[in-house]
N, C-alpha and C positions, 0 to 999 in steps of 0.2 A: 444671304443667298448662297452661301457656301455649301448648303445641303443639296444642291442640284448642280449637275454638270451642264453648263450652258453652251450650246452649239453655235448660236448666232445671236447678236445683239443689234437691235434696230432702234434708232432714236426718232420718234415721231413728234417731238415737241415743237417742231418748226412748221407743222401743218395743222389744219382744222378739219373737223368732221364735215363730210364723210370721208375725206381723203385719209384720215388717220386709219380707218378700218381697211381701206383699199391697200395702203402700204403694209399693214399688218398681214393681210391675206396674201399679198404677193410674197412677202418674206416667208410665210409658212409654206407656200407652194414650192419654194426652193429647197426646203428641208426634206429629209427622209423621215418616214414614219418612226415615231418614238423619240425624235430629236427635240431639244428644248430651245425655244425662242424667248429671249428677254426683250420686252418692249418698254422703252422709256417714254413716258407720255405726261402731258399736263393734267392738272386737276380739272374738274368740271365735266364737260361733255365727253371727252375721251375716256375718262375713268368710268363714267356711267355707261357709255355705249360700246366701247371696244370689247371689254370682257364678255358682255352679253352676246354680241354679234359673233365673236369667236366661238363661244360655247354653242350657239345655234348652228355653226358650221360643223360641229361634231368634235372639236378639239377639247383637250382637257386643261382647265385653268388650274395651275398648281399653287400660285401665290401672288398676292398683290401687296407690295411694300411701299410705304411712303418714304421718299428720300429726303435728305436734309435741305435740299434746295426747293422744296415744294412740288417737285415732280413725283411721279410714281413709276415703279418698275413692276411689270406684269410678266410672270413666267407662264409659258404655255407649252404643253407637250403636244406635238403633232400626232393626230390620229389618222389612220389610213384613209385615203380618198374614196 
């Protein structure tokens, strides 16, 4: 993840869908256009649904990485509202 400057990191491993997307959306709303959000989430529904929903909102998915502990980190660039 060193190839991106991360502006904010949010851990959504403690919540389940659809709250995972709600927390991701709120975090993105707090960023300025062009800033990068790192989302740490669990495998399964979050990995399947959160990236798709964020993309549908018009933001850019930069990278999805599997972590050593079985979670994933999704990097998202905020695109203007």
